[in-house]
Backbone as JSON, one array per atom type, in Angstrom:
{
  "sequence": "MKIQSAMVGALVAWASASAAQSPGIVLPDRLAPAARATILRLIDSAQSVGLPVTPLVNKTAEGVLKGADDQRIVRAVQSLARELGDARTALGATSDLALLGAAANALHAGLTVDELRRLRSASSAGNDALTSALVTLVDLVSRRVPLSDATRSMHDLLERRASEKQFAALRADVERDISAGQAPEAALRTRVGSQLRLLDAAPLDARRPPMR",
  "N": [[-7.37, 13.8, -17.45], [-6.33, 11.34, -18.66], [-3.65, 11.59, -17.8], [-4.01, 11.51, -15.07], [-4.97, 8.85, -14.76], [-2.81, 7.42, -15.6], [-1.07, 8.04, -13.72], [-2.2, 6.8, -11.4], [-2.16, 4.14, -12.28], [0.55, 3.72, -12.42], [1.3, 3.92, -9.82], [-0.04, 1.75, -8.59], [1.33, -0.25, -10.0], [3.79, 0.17, -9.04], [3.46, -0.31, -6.23], [2.87, -3.01, -6.34], [5.19, -4.06, -7.3], [6.9, -3.49, -5.22], [5.81, -4.99, -3.14], [6.39, -7.47, -4.06], [8.99, -7.69, -3.54], [11.37, -7.72, -0.89], [10.08, -8.36, 2.52], [10.57, -5.97, 3.73], [10.58, -2.32, 3.99], [10.37, -0.54, 1.0], [11.49, 2.14, -0.8], [11.19, 4.76, -3.21], [13.91, 5.02, -5.61], [14.81, 7.56, -6.37], [14.94, 9.22, -4.17], [16.93, 11.28, -2.09], [19.72, 10.38, 0.13], [19.36, 11.53, 2.77], [16.65, 12.39, 2.88], [15.44, 9.9, 2.44], [16.39, 8.59, 4.85], [14.98, 10.0, 6.8], [12.31, 9.51, 6.21], [12.17, 6.8, 6.58], [12.62, 6.69, 9.31], [10.32, 7.91, 10.15], [8.41, 6.01, 9.38], [9.29, 3.73, 10.9], [8.67, 4.69, 13.37], [5.93, 4.94, 13.24], [5.28, 2.21, 12.85], [5.99, 1.24, 15.37], [4.02, 2.06, 17.07], [1.88, 0.78, 16.11], [0.67, 1.78, 13.9], [-0.65, 1.99, 10.54], [1.64, 1.59, 7.86], [1.61, 1.54, 5.19], [0.2, 3.65, 3.84], [2.03, 5.77, 4.26], [4.27, 4.95, 2.79], [3.02, 4.92, 0.29], [2.37, 7.59, 0.0], [4.89, 8.78, -0.2], [5.82, 7.52, -2.68], [3.86, 8.72, -4.22], [4.58, 11.43, -4.21], [7.11, 11.33, -5.51], [6.34, 10.48, -7.96], [4.82, 12.66, -8.81], [6.88, 14.5, -9.18], [7.72, 16.12, -7.0], [9.89, 17.96, -4.85], [12.49, 16.69, -2.54], [12.29, 17.8, 0.08], [9.63, 18.63, 0.14], [8.27, 16.18, -0.16], [9.1, 14.91, 2.22], [7.75, 16.58, 4.09], [5.16, 16.16, 3.54], [4.91, 13.39, 4.17], [5.46, 13.49, 6.93], [3.19, 15.05, 7.75], [1.16, 13.37, 7.1], [1.7, 11.11, 8.76], [1.4, 12.27, 11.21], [-1.32, 12.93, 11.11], [-2.47, 10.34, 10.92], [-1.76, 9.42, 13.37], [-3.32, 11.1, 15.0], [-5.84, 10.32, 14.13], [-5.99, 7.72, 15.06], [-5.96, 8.31, 17.9], [-8.45, 9.54, 18.03], [-10.22, 7.49, 17.27], [-9.78, 5.41, 18.72], [-8.6, 2.02, 19.6], [-8.47, 0.83, 16.87], [-8.2, -1.57, 14.2], [-8.86, -1.17, 11.68], [-7.7, -0.44, 8.56], [-8.72, 0.95, 6.41], [-10.58, 2.66, 7.56], [-8.92, 4.17, 9.32], [-7.26, 5.43, 7.3], [-9.27, 6.94, 5.88], [-10.08, 8.67, 7.95], [-7.71, 10.0, 8.5], [-7.35, 11.41, 6.2], [-9.75, 13.06, 6.29], [-9.02, 14.6, 8.5], [-6.95, 16.03, 7.45], [-8.33, 17.44, 5.61], [-9.42, 19.29, 7.19], [-11.09, 18.68, 9.3], [-11.5, 18.52, 12.8], [-9.93, 16.83, 15.57], [-11.71, 16.56, 17.73], [-14.13, 16.83, 16.4], [-14.06, 14.57, 14.83], [-14.2, 12.57, 16.75], [-16.88, 13.09, 17.58], [-18.21, 12.35, 15.32], [-17.56, 9.62, 15.32], [-18.87, 8.87, 17.63], [-21.48, 9.31, 16.93], [-21.99, 7.24, 15.1], [-23.32, 4.22, 14.59], [-23.7, 2.17, 12.88], [-21.53, 0.56, 12.13], [-18.14, 0.13, 11.02], [-17.81, 0.47, 8.21], [-19.86, 2.22, 7.37], [-19.09, 4.6, 8.81], [-16.48, 5.04, 7.63], [-17.3, 5.5, 4.98], [-18.77, 7.76, 5.34], [-16.74, 9.55, 6.12], [-15.16, 9.55, 3.8], [-17.0, 10.79, 2.06], [-17.23, 13.25, 3.24], [-14.72, 14.39, 2.84], [-14.8, 14.45, -0.04], [-16.86, 16.21, -0.49], [-15.93, 18.56, 0.61], [-13.87, 19.06, -1.06], [-15.35, 19.81, -3.29], [-16.02, 22.26, -2.7], [-18.0, 22.6, -0.77], [-18.84, 23.97, 2.32], [-16.86, 23.18, 5.12], [-18.03, 22.95, 7.69], [-20.79, 22.62, 7.13], [-20.63, 20.29, 5.75], [-19.63, 18.54, 7.77], [-21.66, 18.58, 9.71], [-23.84, 17.52, 8.27], [-22.89, 14.92, 7.77], [-22.75, 13.96, 10.39], [-25.53, 14.04, 11.12], [-26.62, 12.13, 9.36], [-25.2, 9.78, 10.06], [-26.17, 9.52, 12.71], [-28.72, 8.72, 12.04], [-28.3, 6.21, 10.98], [-27.48, 5.87, 8.38], [-26.47, 4.12, 5.47], [-23.47, 2.66, 3.95], [-23.92, 2.53, 1.12], [-25.8, 4.7, 0.83], [-24.35, 6.87, 1.49], [-22.61, 6.83, -0.66], [-24.4, 7.36, -2.67], [-25.12, 9.96, -2.1], [-22.73, 11.35, -2.5], [-22.67, 11.13, -5.36], [-25.01, 12.34, -6.22], [-24.75, 14.98, -5.2], [-22.48, 15.91, -6.6], [-23.52, 15.78, -9.23], [-25.59, 17.68, -9.12], [-24.05, 20.02, -8.53], [-22.6, 20.19, -10.85], [-24.64, 20.85, -12.5], [-25.0, 23.3, -12.08], [-25.93, 24.21, -9.46], [-25.4, 25.81, -6.26], [-22.82, 24.71, -4.07], [-23.39, 24.3, -1.28], [-26.11, 24.56, -1.21], [-26.8, 22.45, -2.83], [-25.94, 20.24, -1.33], [-27.51, 20.6, 1.0], [-30.25, 20.09, 0.07], [-30.11, 17.42, -0.96], [-29.2, 16.02, 1.36], [-31.46, 16.64, 2.99], [-33.49, 15.28, 1.79], [-32.53, 12.56, 2.04], [-32.6, 12.39, 4.91], [-35.25, 12.63, 5.49], [-36.26, 10.27, 4.32], [-34.77, 8.3, 5.91], [-35.73, 8.83, 8.43], [-38.36, 8.05, 8.12], [-38.17, 5.39, 7.73], [-38.51, 2.09, 9.05], [-36.68, 1.18, 12.17], [-35.37, -1.34, 12.04], [-35.04, -1.64, 9.31], [-32.9, -0.08, 8.82], [-30.67, -1.21, 9.78], [-27.52, -2.68, 9.14], [-27.0, -5.56, 7.19], [-26.34, -8.91, 8.72], [-23.08, -10.23, 9.02]],
  "CA": [[-7.74, 12.51, -17.03], [-5.37, 10.28, -18.88], [-2.46, 11.68, -16.94], [-4.34, 10.98, -13.67], [-5.11, 7.42, -14.86], [-1.52, 6.82, -15.82], [-0.33, 8.1, -12.41], [-2.81, 5.79, -10.64], [-1.66, 2.91, -12.78], [1.99, 3.62, -12.07], [1.3, 3.76, -8.3], [-0.46, 0.39, -8.39], [2.41, -1.13, -10.41], [5.02, 0.34, -8.12], [3.22, -1.03, -5.01], [2.9, -4.4, -6.62], [6.65, -4.45, -7.41], [7.5, -3.45, -3.91], [5.33, -6.12, -2.4], [7.06, -8.66, -4.56], [10.39, -7.7, -3.19], [11.47, -8.17, 0.47], [9.06, -7.83, 3.31], [11.03, -4.71, 4.43], [10.11, -1.17, 3.3], [11.0, -0.22, -0.28], [11.11, 3.44, -1.2], [11.76, 4.93, -4.62], [15.37, 5.13, -5.76], [15.18, 8.97, -6.65], [15.09, 9.98, -2.97], [18.32, 11.59, -1.6], [19.91, 9.68, 1.37], [18.86, 12.28, 3.91], [15.2, 12.33, 2.87], [15.07, 8.44, 2.67], [16.52, 8.21, 6.29], [13.98, 10.73, 7.63], [11.06, 8.89, 6.01], [12.32, 5.56, 7.23], [12.47, 6.95, 10.75], [8.92, 8.15, 10.38], [7.85, 4.77, 9.18], [9.69, 2.91, 12.05], [7.98, 5.29, 14.59], [4.54, 4.53, 13.03], [5.16, 0.76, 13.17], [6.24, 0.91, 16.78], [2.8, 2.31, 17.8], [0.82, 0.07, 15.55], [-0.1, 2.61, 12.77], [-0.44, 1.47, 9.15], [2.75, 2.32, 7.25], [1.48, 1.56, 3.7], [-0.12, 5.0, 3.4], [3.23, 6.67, 4.21], [5.04, 4.53, 1.69], [2.37, 5.4, -0.91], [2.52, 9.16, 0.02], [6.28, 8.91, -0.68], [5.81, 7.24, -4.07], [2.99, 9.76, -5.05], [5.4, 12.66, -4.27], [8.13, 11.06, -6.55], [5.65, 10.4, -9.32], [4.43, 13.95, -9.29], [8.01, 15.35, -9.34], [7.9, 17.0, -5.93], [11.27, 17.69, -4.36], [12.59, 15.74, -1.31], [11.76, 18.41, 1.3], [8.14, 18.62, 0.14], [7.84, 14.88, 0.14], [9.17, 14.71, 3.68], [6.75, 17.27, 4.87], [3.79, 15.45, 3.29], [4.86, 12.18, 4.92], [5.35, 13.92, 8.22], [1.93, 15.39, 7.96], [0.28, 12.16, 7.07], [1.99, 10.34, 9.92], [0.73, 12.97, 12.41], [-2.84, 12.71, 10.95], [-2.8, 8.96, 11.24], [-1.76, 9.19, 14.82], [-4.56, 11.85, 15.49], [-7.05, 9.5, 13.74], [-6.0, 6.6, 16.01], [-6.34, 8.85, 19.11], [-9.89, 9.79, 18.03], [-11.02, 6.44, 16.88], [-9.45, 4.21, 19.65], [-7.64, 0.97, 19.08], [-9.0, 0.14, 15.71], [-7.27, -2.16, 13.3], [-9.47, -1.03, 10.26], [-6.96, 0.39, 7.94], [-9.55, 1.8, 5.54], [-11.18, 3.71, 8.42], [-7.88, 5.01, 9.62], [-6.95, 6.26, 6.22], [-10.3, 7.95, 5.72], [-10.02, 9.58, 9.1], [-6.51, 10.89, 8.37], [-7.67, 12.36, 5.07], [-10.64, 14.05, 6.76], [-8.34, 15.61, 9.27], [-6.15, 16.79, 6.47], [-9.22, 18.33, 4.92], [-9.84, 20.37, 8.07], [-11.92, 18.17, 10.4], [-10.7, 18.61, 14.0], [-9.94, 15.55, 16.38], [-12.95, 16.53, 18.48], [-15.26, 16.53, 15.47], [-13.94, 13.14, 14.37], [-14.7, 11.82, 17.91], [-18.26, 13.17, 17.65], [-18.81, 11.48, 14.21], [-17.47, 8.19, 15.75], [-19.83, 8.47, 18.66], [-22.76, 9.22, 16.17], [-22.02, 6.22, 14.23], [-23.63, 2.9, 15.2], [-23.9, 1.19, 11.83], [-20.36, -0.17, 11.78], [-16.95, 0.98, 10.49], [-18.02, 0.79, 6.77], [-20.61, 3.5, 7.24], [-18.27, 5.7, 9.15], [-15.48, 5.21, 6.55], [-17.94, 6.11, 3.72], [-19.15, 9.13, 5.73], [-15.56, 10.4, 6.1], [-14.8, 9.69, 2.37], [-17.92, 11.6, 1.62], [-16.9, 14.6, 3.79], [-13.56, 14.87, 2.05], [-15.23, 14.65, -1.4], [-17.74, 17.36, -0.4], [-15.06, 19.75, 0.82], [-13.17, 19.21, -2.37], [-16.23, 20.42, -4.23], [-16.32, 23.6, -2.1], [-19.05, 22.65, 0.28], [-18.18, 24.45, 3.55], [-16.57, 21.99, 6.05], [-19.09, 22.98, 8.78], [-21.99, 22.04, 6.51], [-20.38, 18.84, 5.44], [-19.54, 17.84, 8.96], [-23.02, 18.52, 10.37], [-24.68, 16.56, 7.52], [-22.4, 13.54, 8.06], [-23.23, 13.57, 11.81], [-26.95, 13.7, 11.16], [-26.85, 10.87, 8.58], [-24.66, 8.73, 10.9], [-27.17, 9.27, 13.7], [-29.89, 8.01, 11.45], [-27.76, 4.87, 10.63], [-27.23, 5.85, 6.97], [-25.57, 3.06, 4.99], [-22.36, 2.97, 2.93], [-24.57, 2.83, -0.17], [-26.5, 5.93, 0.86], [-23.27, 7.99, 1.39], [-22.07, 6.86, -2.0], [-25.39, 8.03, -3.54], [-25.05, 11.35, -1.69], [-21.66, 11.96, -3.26], [-22.9, 11.2, -6.76], [-26.11, 13.35, -6.41], [-24.27, 16.37, -5.03], [-21.66, 16.13, -7.73], [-24.33, 15.99, -10.35], [-26.25, 18.97, -8.9], [-23.07, 21.12, -8.73], [-22.28, 20.21, -12.35], [-25.69, 21.42, -13.21], [-25.08, 24.82, -11.58], [-26.38, 24.59, -8.12], [-24.31, 26.24, -5.28], [-22.45, 23.4, -3.34], [-24.08, 24.15, 0.0], [-27.55, 24.33, -1.58], [-26.96, 21.03, -3.32], [-25.89, 19.27, -0.12], [-28.74, 20.79, 1.81], [-31.34, 19.47, -0.5], [-29.9, 16.06, -0.98], [-29.24, 15.45, 2.76], [-32.78, 16.72, 3.59], [-34.25, 14.2, 1.18], [-32.15, 11.31, 2.7], [-32.96, 12.34, 6.33], [-36.67, 12.25, 5.53], [-36.4, 8.8, 4.1], [-34.33, 7.57, 6.98], [-36.68, 9.02, 9.57], [-39.62, 7.34, 7.86], [-37.91, 3.95, 7.6], [-38.41, 1.4, 10.38], [-35.35, 1.06, 12.6], [-34.84, -2.59, 11.54], [-34.59, -1.53, 7.89], [-31.71, 0.73, 8.73], [-29.64, -2.02, 10.31], [-26.85, -3.38, 8.09], [-27.15, -7.13, 7.31], [-25.33, -9.59, 9.52], [-22.07, -10.91, 8.1]],
  "C": [[-6.89, 11.42, -17.24], [-4.11, 10.34, -18.11], [-2.74, 11.12, -15.57], [-4.4, 9.48, -13.69], [-3.75, 6.75, -14.86], [-0.81, 6.88, -14.52], [-0.81, 7.05, -11.43], [-2.2, 4.42, -11.0], [-0.16, 2.67, -12.31], [2.14, 3.43, -10.61], [0.95, 2.27, -8.0], [0.68, -0.54, -8.81], [3.57, -1.03, -9.5], [4.73, -0.45, -6.8], [3.28, -2.43, -5.15], [4.31, -4.87, -6.63], [7.24, -4.49, -6.11], [7.03, -4.6, -3.06], [6.01, -7.36, -2.84], [8.44, -8.78, -4.05], [10.42, -8.24, -1.72], [10.36, -7.67, 1.3], [9.4, -6.49, 3.99], [10.38, -3.61, 3.51], [10.98, -0.79, 2.07], [10.59, 1.16, -0.67], [11.76, 3.69, -2.55], [13.18, 5.34, -4.6], [15.76, 6.74, -5.82], [15.38, 9.7, -5.32], [16.6, 10.11, -2.58], [18.46, 10.8, -0.25], [19.28, 10.25, 2.59], [17.4, 12.22, 3.99], [14.68, 10.85, 3.11], [15.2, 8.14, 4.18], [15.43, 8.82, 7.05], [12.61, 9.92, 7.39], [11.08, 7.5, 6.63], [12.18, 5.61, 8.68], [10.96, 7.15, 11.16], [8.05, 6.79, 10.32], [8.11, 3.76, 10.41], [8.85, 3.39, 13.24], [6.5, 4.87, 14.41], [4.32, 3.07, 13.31], [5.24, 0.42, 14.61], [4.95, 1.29, 17.63], [1.64, 1.75, 17.15], [0.09, 0.85, 14.51], [0.22, 1.92, 11.44], [0.68, 2.24, 8.48], [2.62, 2.34, 5.74], [1.12, 2.95, 3.15], [1.08, 5.99, 3.33], [4.14, 6.19, 3.04], [4.42, 5.01, 0.25], [2.44, 6.98, -1.11], [3.88, 9.41, -0.54], [6.27, 8.67, -2.24], [5.1, 8.22, -4.84], [3.84, 10.98, -5.23], [6.45, 12.52, -5.46], [7.47, 11.15, -7.84], [5.25, 11.78, -9.85], [5.58, 15.0, -9.38], [8.26, 16.32, -8.17], [9.39, 16.83, -5.42], [11.33, 17.08, -2.98], [12.06, 16.45, -0.12], [10.21, 18.39, 1.36], [7.56, 17.25, 0.42], [7.89, 14.5, 1.58], [8.09, 15.41, 4.48], [5.45, 16.64, 4.71], [3.71, 14.15, 4.04], [4.67, 12.49, 6.39], [3.98, 14.26, 8.69], [0.92, 14.29, 8.01], [0.49, 11.31, 8.32], [1.3, 10.95, 11.24], [-0.81, 12.81, 12.36], [-3.24, 11.3, 11.28], [-2.79, 8.78, 12.77], [-2.93, 9.99, 15.46], [-5.74, 10.96, 15.31], [-7.07, 8.38, 14.78], [-6.4, 7.09, 17.41], [-7.92, 9.03, 19.2], [-10.72, 8.63, 18.0], [-10.85, 5.28, 17.9], [-8.65, 3.18, 18.94], [-8.34, 0.16, 18.01], [-7.98, -0.38, 14.73], [-7.74, -2.03, 11.76], [-8.64, 0.03, 9.45], [-7.64, 1.42, 6.93], [-10.07, 3.0, 6.4], [-10.06, 4.67, 8.91], [-7.41, 6.0, 8.54], [-7.94, 7.28, 5.88], [-10.3, 8.96, 6.79], [-8.93, 10.55, 9.0], [-6.83, 11.84, 7.19], [-8.77, 13.36, 5.46], [-9.98, 15.11, 7.65], [-7.55, 16.47, 8.42], [-6.98, 17.79, 5.8], [-9.7, 19.43, 5.87], [-10.63, 19.93, 9.24], [-11.02, 18.12, 11.67], [-10.83, 17.1, 14.69], [-11.31, 15.44, 17.09], [-14.2, 16.24, 17.61], [-15.18, 15.05, 14.92], [-14.53, 12.3, 15.53], [-16.24, 11.91, 17.98], [-18.89, 12.33, 16.5], [-18.7, 9.93, 14.61], [-18.58, 7.93, 16.74], [-21.28, 8.49, 17.98], [-23.01, 7.97, 15.46], [-22.28, 4.83, 14.92], [-23.99, 1.84, 14.19], [-22.62, 0.45, 11.35], [-19.33, 0.73, 11.08], [-17.15, 1.4, 8.98], [-18.76, 2.06, 6.6], [-19.86, 4.69, 7.64], [-17.16, 6.07, 8.18], [-16.12, 5.92, 5.42], [-18.32, 7.48, 4.14], [-17.86, 10.1, 5.62], [-15.04, 10.58, 4.65], [-15.7, 10.82, 1.78], [-17.66, 13.06, 1.96], [-15.75, 15.16, 3.03], [-13.95, 15.27, 0.66], [-16.11, 16.03, -1.36], [-16.89, 18.62, -0.24], [-14.28, 20.09, -0.41], [-13.96, 19.94, -3.43], [-16.8, 21.73, -3.73], [-17.53, 23.72, -1.26], [-18.3, 23.06, 1.65], [-18.1, 23.24, 4.51], [-17.59, 21.9, 7.12], [-20.35, 22.26, 8.31], [-21.77, 20.53, 6.35], [-20.34, 18.05, 6.73], [-20.91, 17.51, 9.74], [-23.9, 17.48, 9.62], [-24.21, 15.13, 7.78], [-22.81, 13.13, 9.5], [-24.77, 13.24, 11.79], [-27.22, 12.45, 10.48], [-26.34, 9.7, 9.4], [-25.66, 8.42, 12.08], [-28.35, 8.51, 13.33], [-29.51, 6.63, 10.93], [-27.79, 4.79, 9.12], [-26.23, 4.83, 6.56], [-24.45, 3.6, 4.09], [-22.91, 3.45, 1.56], [-25.22, 4.26, -0.25], [-25.53, 7.11, 0.82], [-22.74, 8.07, -0.02], [-23.1, 7.64, -2.91], [-25.42, 9.51, -3.35], [-23.95, 12.03, -2.5], [-21.99, 12.1, -4.8], [-23.94, 12.22, -7.04], [-25.65, 14.75, -6.19], [-23.47, 16.79, -6.16], [-22.39, 16.5, -9.02], [-25.03, 17.38, -10.24], [-25.35, 20.24, -8.99], [-22.67, 21.3, -10.15], [-23.37, 20.94, -13.09], [-25.93, 22.92, -12.95], [-25.53, 25.2, -10.21], [-25.14, 25.03, -7.2], [-24.07, 24.93, -4.4], [-23.19, 23.25, -2.13], [-25.59, 23.86, -0.16], [-27.78, 22.81, -2.12], [-26.93, 19.97, -2.28], [-27.16, 19.45, 0.66], [-29.92, 20.05, 1.26], [-31.27, 18.01, -0.54], [-29.91, 15.42, 0.46], [-30.66, 15.54, 3.35], [-33.62, 15.61, 3.06], [-33.89, 12.79, 1.94], [-32.59, 11.27, 4.14], [-34.42, 12.03, 6.33], [-36.91, 10.87, 5.31], [-35.97, 7.98, 5.26], [-35.15, 7.69, 8.24], [-37.98, 8.24, 9.36], [-39.43, 5.8, 7.77], [-37.98, 3.31, 9.09], [-36.95, 1.17, 10.82], [-34.69, -0.32, 12.09], [-34.38, -2.49, 10.11], [-33.44, -0.81, 7.71], [-30.5, -0.02, 9.24], [-28.87, -2.75, 9.17], [-27.02, -4.87, 8.26], [-26.08, -7.75, 8.02], [-24.39, -10.22, 8.61], [-21.53, -12.21, 8.71]]
}
């Protein structure tokens, strides 16, 4: 945990230092020229089609901090660039960087573009709820919940207009149940069932997010 915290702190410090330099892209010094040139080309391509490039820069820094070799770092950045492009295709012309990042992570976890489109169609409570649903999906899969179960649950909750707060509670509850010894899919099924019953019983107006 201390190593993980130190790594996160280093990433934040590195990102802050980069932002304080020129408005151009700054990559870690350790990269060999060939890898640097490849990553910069990927970043230029992403910029040209309006994709966020900060995740690509951060992915590069993460690889360097973890001691990955240049080839592995390049592959990781290529994969992320492709997933960001697929996320944009599925979500449409959104400028919500948090949503695009969450969608790319969900695709990396195994969600298909068609499934992402279906989740987008099921969501009517705004980008924050969809973003939280995708973050929850990735978290559940990391805890060995079957992807199909996690995807179906997110779809059902989005259709009932579950809120960002409810998705966060679901993550915490499932984590706690798994730590207590429940099978991941059983923990998800129980917690989602409870939330769906509450959502179905609530008046529609109570499910709508507050106006901003």
